[in-house]
C-alpha positions in Angstrom: 103.0 102.7 111.2 101.4 99.9 113.2 104.6 99.1 115.0 104.6 102.6 116.5 101.1 102.9 117.9 101.8 100.6 120.8 100.0 97.5 121.9 97.5 99.5 124.0 96.4 101.3 120.9 96.0 98.3 118.6 92.2 98.1 119.0 91.8 101.9 118.3 94.1 101.6 115.3 92.1 98.7 113.8 88.8 100.4 114.5 90.0 103.5 112.7 91.2 101.5 109.8 87.8 99.7 109.6 86.0 103.1 109.7 88.2 104.5 106.9 87.7 101.6 104.5 84.7 100.9 102.3 82.6 98.1 103.5 83.8 95.7 100.7 87.5 96.7 101.1 90.5 94.8 102.6 93.3 96.1 104.7 96.8 94.9 104.0 98.8 95.4 107.3 102.5 94.9 106.8 104.4 95.0 110.1 107.9 94.5 111.3 108.1 92.6 114.6 109.5 89.8 116.7 108.2 86.9 118.8 110.1 88.3 121.7 110.1 91.6 123.5 113.2 93.6 124.5 113.6 96.9 126.3 116.7 97.6 124.2 116.5 99.8 121.1 118.6 98.8 118.1 121.5 101.2 117.5 120.4 104.2 115.4 116.7 103.7 115.8 116.4 106.1 118.7 118.1 108.9 116.7 115.9 111.0 114.4 116.9 110.7 110.8 114.8 113.7 109.9 116.1 116.8 111.7 114.5 120.1 111.0 111.6 121.1 108.7 111.1 119.2 105.5 112.6 120.7 102.4 110.3 122.4 99.9 110.0 120.9 96.4 111.7 122.8 93.6 109.4 125.6 92.3 107.2 125.6 95.4 106.4 129.1 96.5 105.1 128.0 99.9 102.5 130.8 100.4 
């Protein structure tokens, strides 16, 4: 998630996480990143893997 908020939103993200946690809690933030930046997107990343609405679980009436 953190990788997708964008650098300009890091502070807001962390402030939100701080607000959501209990005062004696810790946040484990696992990220995927690099020490360098690139305008290129890895092949396949730009295509959506989830096309259409999510499937309903078996037995879900969906009222």
